[in-house]
N, C-alpha and C positions, 0 to 999 in steps of 0.2 A: 282910675289910675292904672289899671291893667296889671297890678302885681299879683303874685301868688295869693290865693284866697286866705291862707293862714297868715301871711305877712300883712295883708290888708286889714284883717281883724286886729292885729297887734298895733298897726299905725293908728287906726281909728280910736283905739283905746288909750294909747299913751302919747301920741304926738300932738303938740299944740299947733295953732295956725301959723305962729311965727316960725315954727320948726319946718313947716312945709315950704316956707319961702327961703330957707337956708340951702343954697346950692350944694355945699359940701356934704350936708347931712343927706340930701336927696341922692347924691351920687353914691354915698355909702349904702343907702337903702336899696338902690338899684343893684349894687354888687351882691347884697344879701338875696335879692329876688332871683338873680341869675344862679346863685348857689342852690337856692331851693329848687328851682326848675331842673338844674343839672342832677341834683340828688334824686328827684322823683323819676327823671328819665332813666338814670342808671338803675334805680330800684325796679322799674318796670322791665327793663332789659334783663336784669338779673333773675327776676321771677320767671320771665318767659324762658330764659335759658335753662333754668332749673327744671321747669316743666318739660321742656324738650328733652333734656338730658335724662331725666327720670324715665320718660317713655322709651327712648332709645335703649337705655340700660335694661329695662324690662324686656324689650324685644330681643336684645342680645342674649339676655339670661335664658329666655325661653328657647331660643335657637340652640344655645350651647347645651342646655339640659336635654333637648331632643337629640342632638348629635351624640352626646355622651350615652344616651339610652340606646341609640342605634348601634354605636360602637360596641357597647357591652353585649347587646343581642348578637351582633356579628361574631364576636369572640366566642360566645357560647355555642352558636351554630357551627362555627369552624371546629371547635373542640369536639362537639358531638359528631360531626362528620368524620373527624380523625378517629374517634373511638369506634364508629361503625365500620370504617374501612379496616382498622387495625385494632380489634378488641383487646389484643395483648399489650397495647401501648401503655406506657406509664403516665399518660396525661390524666390529670385530676381536675374536675370541675368544682370549684369552691364558690358558693354564692357570696357576693359582696366583695370578692377579691379580684383585683386587676390581674388577669392571667395573660395579658398580651405578650409580655416578655417570655413567658413559658411557651406560648404558641410559636413565637418567632424562633426561639432556640430549638424547639422541636422540629419545625420545618427546615431550619438550617441543617440540622443533623440528618433529616431525611434526604435533603438535596445532596449532601455529601455521600450518603449511602447509594442514591441513584447513580451518581457519577461513577462511584466505584463499581456498581453493577454494570453500567454501560461499558466501562473499560474492560471488565471481565468478559462481557458478551462480545466485544470487539476481538479480544484475544481468542475466544472460543470460535468465532466466525472464521478467523484466519486459520485456525487449526482445522476446522471443518473443511475449508476450501482446500487446504493441503491434503487432507484425507481423501476428498473427492478427486483431486488430481491424481493422487496415488492409486485410487481405485480405477480411474480411467486408464492410467498407464498399465495397471495389472490386467484389466480386461482386454486392452489392446494386445498385450503380450500373449495372454491365454487364448485370445481369438486367433492370433497368428499360429500359435503352436498346435491348436486343435484343428483349425481349418486346413493347415498345410497337408497333413497326412490324409485328411478327409477328402481333400481335393483330388489326391491321387487315387483313392479308393473309388470315388464316383467317376472320375475321368477314365480310368482303366476299365471300369465296369462298362461304361458306354462304348469304349473301343472294342471290347470283347463282344458286345452285342452286335456290332457292325461286322464282325468277322465270321458270320454264319456259324454260330455255335451249334453243337450237336443237340438234339432234342432233350437229352438227359441233362445237359448243361444249362438250358434256358431257365428252368425253374430255380436252380441255384443262383444264377445271375439275377433273376428277378428278386429273390430273397435278399441278395446282397444290395441291390439298388434300393429296395424298400427300407432296409435297415439303415443304410447310409442317409437316405432322405429323411427318415425319422430323427436320426441324430442331428442332421443339419437343422431341421425345424426346431429341435430342442435348443440348440446353440443360438439360433436366431431369436427365439423367444426371450432367452435370458439377456442377450445383448440389447434387444429392443426395449425390454423392461428397464434395463439400466439407463438407457438413453432417456426414456420417459421420466424415470425417477430423478434424473439430473436436469430435466427440462431442456434437453439438447436434441430431441428428435424433431426434425423439420420436414414439412411436406414439400414434395417437388411436383410442379405442375407442367403438364404438356398435353397436347391433343392426342386422343387415342380413340379407337373404335370400341365403344362399350359393348356392342353386340358380340363382336369377335372375342373380346376379353372375357365376357361372361360365358360364352360357349366353350372357350378353352378351359376355364375353371370347371365347368360342368363335365367336360370330357375327362379331365384328370381325376375328379372325385368319383366319377362313375365306375372306374376300375376298382376303387376301394369299396364302393357300395355293392358291387357284384360279389366280392369276396365274402360279404356278410348276407348274401341273398336278399338284398334290399332292392326295391324297385325305385329307381330315381327318375325324376321328371323335371322339366324346365319350362317356364313360361316367360316370354318377353313381349311386352306390349308393343305392337307394331308402330304405335304412334311415338315411341321414344326415338329421339334423333340418334343418328349413327355416331357422329363425331362429337365428343364432349371434351371439355378442358378440365383436368384434375390430376390427382396422383393415382395413376392406374395401379402402381405397385402396392400402395397401401389399401386401395379398394379391394384388390385381389387378395391381399393378406386377410382382410376382415371377412370376406366371403369364404375363403379357404378355412379359416378358423371355425366359422359357424357351420359350414357343411361337413367338415371333418368331425366336429362334435356330434352333429346329427347322425352321421353314419356310425360313429363309434358307439353311441348309446341306443342304436336301433338294430334289431336282429329280425330278419325276414319281415320287414315292414316297408314303409314308404318314406322317401325323402324328396322334398320339392323345393326348388329355387324359383322365385317369382320376382319379376320386375314390372311394376305398374306405374304408368305416368299419372302423376297427381295434378301438376300444374305446368303450363308452358306459356312463355311470353316471347317477345321478339328475339331475346338473346339468352334466356335462362329457362331451365326446366327442372322440375322437382320430381325425383324418381323414388318410389317406395320399394325398397328391397325387403324381401322376407324369405326366411328359411324355415320350413316346417318339417316335422318328423312325427312318426307314430311310435316313438321309443318309450323309454322308462319314465319320462317326465321328472318334474322336480317338486318337492314339497314346498308349500307356500312359505313356511318359516325358514326355509333354507335359501330362498332366492337371493337374499341380501349377501350371502357369502360367496356365491359363484363368481361375482365380479371383483372379489378381493384377491390380491396376488397370493399365489401359492395355496389357495383354498379351493376345496370342492365341497359339494353338498354333504358328503359324509366320507369317513375314512374307508368304508367298504368300496366306494366308487374308485378310490385310488388303487386299492388292492385288485379289483376286478378289471378295471378298464385302463389303469395307468394314467400317465400324464402329470404335468407339473402344477396344473391349476393356474397357468399364466395366460392361456389363450384368450379367455373371455375378459380378463383384466386389461390385456393389451388392446383387444377389440374395442372395449369401452373407451379407453384413452385415445385411441386413434380416431374414433368417431367424434369425440369431443374436439379434437384438433380440426376436424372437418365441419365444425359447428352443427353436429348432429348428436343423437342420443340413442343408445340401444334400448329397446323395449322388449318385454317378454310376456307371453301368455302360455301357461303350462298346466297340466293336470297329471297326477300320478297315474301311470299305467296307460295313458292315452296319448302322450307326446307333448311337444313344445313347439311354439312359434316365436322365433326371434325376428324382429323387424326394425327398420330405421329408414329415414328419408335423407336424401342428399340433394342439395340445391347446386346445380352445375351449369356453367356456361356451355352452350352448344354452338356448333358451326353448321350452318344449314347447307352450304355449298361444298360438295365433296371436292371440287376442283381446287379449292383453297388449301387443301391438305397435301403437302409435298411428300406423299408416301408411295413407295413402290411396292405394290402387293404381289408382283410376280415372283415366283420362286427363284431363289438365288442359286446359281451354280457355284459351288465352293471350290473355286480355282483362283489363286492369287498370282498366276502367270509368272512363276519362277522369281517371285519377290525375294530379295535378300534380307533376312531378318537376323537381328542380334538379340538373342535371348540371354538376359542377365539373371541368373538364378544359381543358388548355392546348394540346393537340396537335390541329391542324385535322383530320387524317385520323381520329383517334379520335372527335372530335366528330361528324364526318359519319357514321361507321359506327354509333356508339352511339345517336345520335339516330334514325337510320333504324330501328334495332332496337327502340328503346323506343316510337316512334310506331306501329310495327307492332303493338304490344300495346295500342293505343287509349289513349295517354297524351298529356298536354300537357307538352312539354319546354322548360325554360328553361335557358340556358347561362350559367355564370360561368367566365371564362377563368383565374381564379386564386382563392386562398383569401380574399383581402381582399374581392374583389367578392362572393364567396359570403356572407361575414358581412354585408355591406351589404344584399344581397338578402333574406337571412333576417330582417333587422330590418324590412323593408318589406312582405314578402309571406308568405303561408302556403303550405307545400308538404306533400305527403303523404309524401315520402321524398327524401333527398339522396343522390346517387351521387357520392362524393368521391374524386378522384384524390389521391395522396399527394405526388408530387414535382412541384412547380410553382414558377414564378418569383413574386416579390413576397411570397407567403405560402404555405407548404406546407399539405397537408391536415391534418396533426396540429395545427398551430397554429390553423388555421381552425376545426377542430372544437372545440377547447378554448374559443375565444372565443364560438362559437355556444352552447355549453353554459352559458355564464355567464348567458344570458337565455332560452334555449330548451332545456328538458330532454325535451320530448315527441317532437319530430320524429325519426324513425329516420334514422340516417346510416350508409350502407354504403360501405366502402372498395372502390374498384376500382383494384387496384394491379398493377404489373408486377414488383414486388419479390417475391422468394421466399426470403428469408433466414429462419432458424429463429426469430428473435425478433419477426417481423413481427406475429404474433398478439397477443403481450403489448402491444406498442406501440399497436396499433390499439384494443384494449379500454381501455388506460390513458388514451387520448386522449378517450374518450367515445363511440366508435362501437359499433354493435351487431353488425356482421357484416362480412365482406369476401369478395370474389371475386378470384382471381388471373388476370391476363391471361396468355395468351389464355384466355378463359373459354368455357364451354359455355353457350349461350344458354338452354337449358332450366334449367340450374342457377341462372343469374342470375334468371330469371323466378320460380322457386320460392322463392328466398331473399328476393327483393323482396316477394313476396306474403305470406310468413310474417312479415317485418319490419313490414309495414303493418298486418297483423292485430293484432300485439302492441301 
């Protein structure tokens, strides 16, 4: 019959043959069979769904349990890290307690503290920048005030030397020159250190004759060496190229510092400057510079101090030999700017060797260097010069110097007078002081440039701050010389400016 098995058993047991022939009864039985089949199908689906749901529930439960465990472990680790970083914090780790809210609150408080600290640091940074600016302005003023009279002392001393002094005056003039040079070196050291400290010292690169530069250094230091009965020698590897590209001024400063120290700490001994070629390629060469002496030497445990600003190996050194303790600190910083490093070998009572290597670009063809090595005749052919200067001693000295070069000098005591004179007369060059009453040199130059773009203006300044170059050029000047100046340098720069 094809009915449900349970229904078939009931039909066989209770239904007669006549009942089987009754169509209405059989239709009813068919409906019951359909109900049985639907019930069993729904039951199977329900059981399957339950089995599936139970498995998913167990999987979800296991995952949730694992995630809760990881979360709790993370909170504990986070709190332990906070306690390790800040042992004094009031964070407490309680087993079985959900501490996430405490952690969140704590971190929120720390973020607020950090933001407050950052705000304070920003204010402190702004104050420090103001203090640095004030220090820079102070150094500029002090540099000007010290260098101005020093320029006169050195300049007039040089003029007196050229005026055939009596033999008994030569020694006094030599002492005057040496003392002024020492004072100038001291001022330069302090200013250079302040520039390095403010990260404002920049190297200037140009082509120069390294053989000639080193020989001039040797000649200058030899005089000091003779005063202490020292035998001074020099060795320059002949394979070292003549023309190199670099900052000759700073290289000279480094070698001067090292040689001056060698001479100062050596008495009746030997001082040697040596240049050895280490490597050379098509365009670059590496030169090993060394300065050795047979002086007092340095104790091993004191070496670290000699490169520290304002420090020497002992207080007795300062008392006996003098000095600020800035020379080697500046030397070390300058060499770092040139991608090098100062090294030292020393022994008490036997002397010291300071050495370093420089990698420099060199020029192989001398004809590529536009340098006139012939001696210059210091004659400016009756050039008319406007000297803008307010200090009487500087006017006296500079006027004497300029007139000695066959010039006609007109003086303006401040920038305002200079502007008026430039409107009325023609000059071949203007020598402009920067710091003056009524109107300074910057303002005066800007006003002159409003109606005169041709006449060269050269700054003659006692300032030595790092931004002086930019300020001078921005005002409309072509060049500058820093007081105290070398007269030969001033002559060369004036002649070059007037030719342009």
